[in-house]
Backbone as JSON Lines, residues from 0, in Angstrom:
{"i":0,"aa":"M","n":[-4.18,-11.89,-35.74],"ca":[-4.27,-10.6,-35.07],"c":[-4.53,-9.5,-36.08]}
{"i":1,"aa":"N","n":[-5.44,-8.62,-35.74],"ca":[-5.63,-7.49,-36.63],"c":[-4.67,-6.38,-36.22]}
{"i":2,"aa":"S","n":[-4.64,-5.32,-36.98],"ca":[-3.66,-4.26,-36.74],"c":[-3.89,-3.53,-35.42]}
{"i":3,"aa":"E","n":[-5.13,-3.56,-34.9],"ca":[-5.4,-2.87,-33.64],"c":[-4.85,-3.64,-32.45]}
{"i":4,"aa":"T","n":[-4.91,-4.96,-32.46],"ca":[-4.44,-5.74,-31.32],"c":[-2.98,-6.13,-31.44]}
{"i":5,"aa":"K","n":[-2.4,-6.01,-32.6],"ca":[-1.01,-6.39,-32.81],"c":[-0.06,-5.54,-31.97]}
{"i":6,"aa":"N","n":[-0.38,-4.28,-31.76],"ca":[0.48,-3.37,-31.01],"c":[0.09,-3.26,-29.54]}
{"i":7,"aa":"F","n":[-0.85,-4.04,-29.11],"ca":[-1.32,-4.0,-27.73],"c":[-0.23,-4.52,-26.8]}
{"i":8,"aa":"R","n":[0.03,-3.76,-25.72],"ca":[0.99,-4.18,-24.7],"c":[0.31,-4.12,-23.35]}
{"i":9,"aa":"T","n":[0.64,-5.05,-22.5],"ca":[0.05,-5.07,-21.17],"c":[0.73,-4.02,-20.3]}
{"i":10,"aa":"W","n":[0.05,-3.69,-19.19],"ca":[0.64,-2.75,-18.22],"c":[1.94,-3.33,-17.68]}
{"i":11,"aa":"E","n":[1.99,-4.63,-17.45],"ca":[3.21,-5.27,-16.94],"c":[4.38,-5.05,-17.9]}
{"i":12,"aa":"E","n":[4.14,-5.15,-19.2],"ca":[5.2,-4.93,-20.19],"c":[5.67,-3.47,-20.18]}
{"i":13,"aa":"V","n":[4.72,-2.55,-20.16],"ca":[5.05,-1.13,-20.16],"c":[5.76,-0.76,-18.86]}
{"i":14,"aa":"R","n":[5.23,-1.24,-17.75],"ca":[5.83,-0.96,-16.45],"c":[7.27,-1.44,-16.39]}
{"i":15,"aa":"G","n":[7.55,-2.6,-16.97],"ca":[8.89,-3.15,-17.01],"c":[9.86,-2.31,-17.82]}
{"i":16,"aa":"E","n":[9.33,-1.57,-18.77],"ca":[10.18,-0.69,-19.59],"c":[10.42,0.66,-18.92]}
{"i":17,"aa":"I","n":[9.46,1.11,-18.13],"ca":[9.53,2.43,-17.52],"c":[10.3,2.41,-16.2]}
{"i":18,"aa":"Y","n":[10.06,1.37,-15.4],"ca":[10.61,1.32,-14.05],"c":[11.65,0.22,-13.91]}
{"i":19,"aa":"T","n":[12.56,0.43,-12.97],"ca":[13.55,-0.6,-12.66],"c":[12.89,-1.7,-11.84]}
{"i":20,"aa":"P","n":[13.5,-2.88,-11.81],"ca":[12.93,-3.95,-10.97],"c":[12.81,-3.53,-9.5]}
{"i":21,"aa":"E","n":[13.76,-2.74,-9.03],"ca":[13.72,-2.28,-7.64],"c":[12.52,-1.36,-7.41]}
{"i":22,"aa":"E","n":[12.26,-0.45,-8.35],"ca":[11.11,0.45,-8.24],"c":[9.79,-0.32,-8.27]}
{"i":23,"aa":"I","n":[9.75,-1.34,-9.1],"ca":[8.53,-2.17,-9.18],"c":[8.31,-2.91,-7.87]}
{"i":24,"aa":"T","n":[9.37,-3.47,-7.31],"ca":[9.26,-4.17,-6.03],"c":[8.79,-3.23,-4.94]}
{"i":25,"aa":"E","n":[9.39,-2.04,-4.89],"ca":[9.0,-1.05,-3.87],"c":[7.53,-0.67,-4.02]}
{"i":26,"aa":"S","n":[7.1,-0.43,-5.24],"ca":[5.71,-0.07,-5.5],"c":[4.77,-1.2,-5.09]}
{"i":27,"aa":"D","n":[5.11,-2.43,-5.44],"ca":[4.27,-3.57,-5.08],"c":[4.16,-3.72,-3.57]}
{"i":28,"aa":"L","n":[5.28,-3.52,-2.87],"ca":[5.27,-3.62,-1.41],"c":[4.4,-2.52,-0.79]}
{"i":29,"aa":"R","n":[4.51,-1.32,-1.33],"ca":[3.71,-0.19,-0.83],"c":[2.21,-0.47,-1.02]}
{"i":30,"aa":"V","n":[1.86,-0.96,-2.2],"ca":[0.45,-1.28,-2.49],"c":[-0.05,-2.37,-1.55]}
{"i":31,"aa":"A","n":[0.78,-3.39,-1.31],"ca":[0.38,-4.48,-0.41],"c":[0.19,-3.96,1.01]}
{"i":32,"aa":"L","n":[1.09,-3.11,1.48],"ca":[0.99,-2.56,2.83],"c":[-0.27,-1.73,2.99]}
{"i":33,"aa":"I","n":[-0.53,-0.86,2.03],"ca":[-1.73,-0.02,2.09],"c":[-2.98,-0.89,2.06]}
{"i":34,"aa":"G","n":[-2.98,-1.88,1.19],"ca":[-4.13,-2.78,1.1],"c":[-4.4,-3.5,2.41]}
{"i":35,"aa":"E","n":[-3.35,-3.97,3.06],"ca":[-3.51,-4.65,4.34],"c":[-3.98,-3.7,5.43]}
{"i":36,"aa":"L","n":[-3.47,-2.48,5.41],"ca":[-3.89,-1.48,6.41],"c":[-5.39,-1.19,6.27]}
{"i":37,"aa":"V","n":[-5.84,-0.93,5.07],"ca":[-7.26,-0.64,4.82],"c":[-8.11,-1.85,5.2]}
{"i":38,"aa":"K","n":[-7.68,-3.03,4.79],"ca":[-8.42,-4.26,5.09],"c":[-8.55,-4.46,6.6]}
{"i":39,"aa":"A","n":[-7.46,-4.27,7.33],"ca":[-7.49,-4.45,8.78],"c":[-8.43,-3.44,9.44]}
{"i":40,"aa":"R","n":[-8.39,-2.2,8.98],"ca":[-9.28,-1.17,9.56],"c":[-10.74,-1.52,9.28]}
{"i":41,"aa":"Q","n":[-11.03,-1.92,8.06],"ca":[-12.41,-2.24,7.7],"c":[-12.9,-3.49,8.42]}
{"i":42,"aa":"E","n":[-12.03,-4.5,8.57],"ca":[-12.42,-5.71,9.29],"c":[-12.76,-5.43,10.75]}
{"i":43,"aa":"K","n":[-12.07,-4.44,11.34],"ca":[-12.35,-4.04,12.72],"c":[-13.57,-3.14,12.81]}
{"i":44,"aa":"G","n":[-14.04,-2.65,11.65],"ca":[-15.19,-1.75,11.64],"c":[-14.85,-0.38,12.21]}
{"i":45,"aa":"I","n":[-13.61,0.03,12.01],"ca":[-13.13,1.3,12.56],"c":[-13.06,2.34,11.46]}
{"i":46,"aa":"S","n":[-13.62,3.52,11.71],"ca":[-13.51,4.62,10.76],"c":[-12.11,5.23,10.87]}
{"i":47,"aa":"Q","n":[-11.75,6.03,9.88],"ca":[-10.47,6.73,9.95],"c":[-10.43,7.65,11.17]}
{"i":48,"aa":"K","n":[-11.54,8.29,11.47],"ca":[-11.61,9.19,12.63],"c":[-11.4,8.42,13.93]}
{"i":49,"aa":"E","n":[-12.01,7.25,14.04],"ca":[-11.82,6.41,15.22],"c":[-10.38,5.93,15.31]}
{"i":50,"aa":"L","n":[-9.79,5.6,14.17],"ca":[-8.39,5.18,14.17],"c":[-7.48,6.33,14.6]}
{"i":51,"aa":"E","n":[-7.85,7.54,14.26],"ca":[-7.12,8.71,14.74],"c":[-7.12,8.74,16.27]}
{"i":52,"aa":"R","n":[-8.29,8.55,16.86],"ca":[-8.42,8.58,18.31],"c":[-7.59,7.47,18.96]}
{"i":53,"aa":"L","n":[-7.6,6.29,18.36],"ca":[-6.9,5.14,18.94],"c":[-5.39,5.2,18.73]}
{"i":54,"aa":"S","n":[-4.96,5.79,17.62],"ca":[-3.52,5.76,17.27],"c":[-2.78,7.06,17.56]}
{"i":55,"aa":"G","n":[-3.52,8.16,17.62],"ca":[-2.86,9.45,17.77],"c":[-2.37,10.04,16.46]}
{"i":56,"aa":"V","n":[-2.63,9.34,15.36],"ca":[-2.26,9.82,14.03],"c":[-3.48,10.51,13.44]}
{"i":57,"aa":"R","n":[-3.32,11.74,13.0],"ca":[-4.46,12.52,12.51],"c":[-5.14,11.86,11.32]}
{"i":58,"aa":"Q","n":[-6.47,12.0,11.27],"ca":[-7.27,11.37,10.22],"c":[-6.82,11.77,8.82]}
{"i":59,"aa":"P","n":[-6.49,13.04,8.54],"ca":[-6.03,13.37,7.18],"c":[-4.76,12.61,6.78]}
{"i":60,"aa":"I","n":[-3.9,12.33,7.74],"ca":[-2.69,11.56,7.46],"c":[-3.06,10.12,7.15]}
{"i":61,"aa":"I","n":[-3.99,9.56,7.93],"ca":[-4.47,8.2,7.68],"c":[-5.09,8.13,6.28]}
{"i":62,"aa":"A","n":[-5.88,9.11,5.93],"ca":[-6.52,9.14,4.6],"c":[-5.46,9.18,3.5]}
{"i":63,"aa":"R","n":[-4.43,10.01,3.68],"ca":[-3.35,10.09,2.67],"c":[-2.58,8.79,2.59]}
{"i":64,"aa":"M","n":[-2.38,8.14,3.73],"ca":[-1.72,6.82,3.72],"c":[-2.55,5.83,2.92]}
{"i":65,"aa":"E","n":[-3.84,5.81,3.17],"ca":[-4.72,4.85,2.5],"c":[-4.85,5.14,1.01]}
{"i":66,"aa":"R","n":[-4.72,6.38,0.62],"ca":[-4.76,6.74,-0.81],"c":[-3.41,6.51,-1.48]}
{"i":67,"aa":"G","n":[-2.36,6.37,-0.67],"ca":[-1.03,6.18,-1.23],"c":[-0.39,7.47,-1.7]}
{"i":68,"aa":"T","n":[-0.87,8.6,-1.15],"ca":[-0.34,9.9,-1.59],"c":[0.69,10.47,-0.64]}
{"i":69,"aa":"T","n":[1.13,9.65,0.32],"ca":[2.17,10.1,1.25],"c":[3.13,8.95,1.51]}
{"i":70,"aa":"N","n":[4.31,9.27,1.93],"ca":[5.29,8.27,2.34],"c":[5.51,8.41,3.84]}
{"i":71,"aa":"P","n":[4.68,7.74,4.63],"ca":[4.76,7.91,6.08],"c":[6.03,7.29,6.64]}
{"i":72,"aa":"Q","n":[6.47,7.84,7.76],"ca":[7.61,7.25,8.45],"c":[7.16,5.96,9.12]}
{"i":73,"aa":"I","n":[8.11,5.1,9.4],"ca":[7.8,3.8,9.99],"c":[7.06,3.95,11.31]}
{"i":74,"aa":"D","n":[7.46,4.92,12.14],"ca":[6.78,5.07,13.43],"c":[5.31,5.44,13.25]}
{"i":75,"aa":"T","n":[4.99,6.19,12.21],"ca":[3.59,6.53,11.92],"c":[2.82,5.28,11.51]}
{"i":76,"aa":"V","n":[3.41,4.48,10.66],"ca":[2.76,3.23,10.23],"c":[2.52,2.33,11.44]}
{"i":77,"aa":"L","n":[3.52,2.2,12.29],"ca":[3.39,1.36,13.49],"c":[2.3,1.86,14.42]}
{"i":78,"aa":"K","n":[2.2,3.18,14.57],"ca":[1.14,3.76,15.43],"c":[-0.24,3.42,14.89]}
{"i":79,"aa":"V","n":[-0.39,3.42,13.58],"ca":[-1.69,3.13,12.97],"c":[-1.99,1.64,13.04]}
{"i":80,"aa":"L","n":[-0.98,0.81,12.87],"ca":[-1.19,-0.63,12.86],"c":[-1.5,-1.2,14.25]}
{"i":81,"aa":"A","n":[-0.9,-0.64,15.3],"ca":[-1.05,-1.2,16.65],"c":[-2.51,-1.34,17.09]}
{"i":82,"aa":"P","n":[-3.35,-0.3,16.97],"ca":[-4.74,-0.47,17.39],"c":[-5.53,-1.45,16.53]}
{"i":83,"aa":"L","n":[-4.98,-1.77,15.36],"ca":[-5.63,-2.74,14.48],"c":[-5.16,-4.16,14.79]}
{"i":84,"aa":"G","n":[-4.27,-4.28,15.78],"ca":[-3.75,-5.59,16.14],"c":[-2.72,-6.11,15.15]}
{"i":85,"aa":"K","n":[-2.05,-5.2,14.46],"ca":[-1.09,-5.58,13.43],"c":[0.26,-4.93,13.71]}
{"i":86,"aa":"T","n":[1.29,-5.47,13.07],"ca":[2.62,-4.87,13.11],"c":[3.31,-5.17,11.79]}
{"i":87,"aa":"L","n":[4.5,-4.66,11.63],"ca":[5.29,-4.97,10.44],"c":[6.2,-6.14,10.76]}
{"i":88,"aa":"A","n":[6.53,-6.91,9.75],"ca":[7.46,-8.02,9.92],"c":[8.44,-8.0,8.75]}
{"i":89,"aa":"I","n":[9.64,-8.4,9.03],"ca":[10.64,-8.51,7.97],"c":[10.67,-9.97,7.56]}
{"i":90,"aa":"V","n":[10.29,-10.19,6.31],"ca":[10.2,-11.55,5.77],"c":[10.87,-11.58,4.4]}
{"i":91,"aa":"P","n":[11.26,-12.73,3.95],"ca":[11.85,-12.82,2.6],"c":[10.85,-12.38,1.54]}
{"i":92,"aa":"L","n":[11.36,-11.71,0.53],"ca":[10.51,-11.32,-0.6],"c":[10.13,-12.57,-1.39]}
{"i":93,"aa":"E","n":[8.91,-12.58,-1.89],"ca":[8.5,-13.65,-2.76],"c":[9.07,-13.37,-4.14]}
{"i":94,"aa":"T","n":[9.68,-14.35,-4.75],"ca":[10.23,-14.17,-6.09],"c":[9.18,-14.6,-7.1]}
{"i":95,"aa":"K","n":[9.17,-13.89,-8.2],"ca":[8.17,-14.16,-9.24],"c":[8.68,-15.16,-10.24]}
């Protein structure tokens, strides 16, 4: 190893030092939920505006949810998921 790569740390290593395991789990779950929401909307061929019409949740809120810049309440998430044919489920966490 040369001196430039010797001090290289992965994001996983840095993240483990900055955040608690609980914060990491919460973040991973949030990313997975957002990813599934976007995937479901795109698979249905529905625009955010159309999802607004179907769900009653305003398009700017849907956009913020998809960007991960808001923490929506569960009822909001459920309203958005229903027209996509999806719901939330409580399942055991996968252990790494």
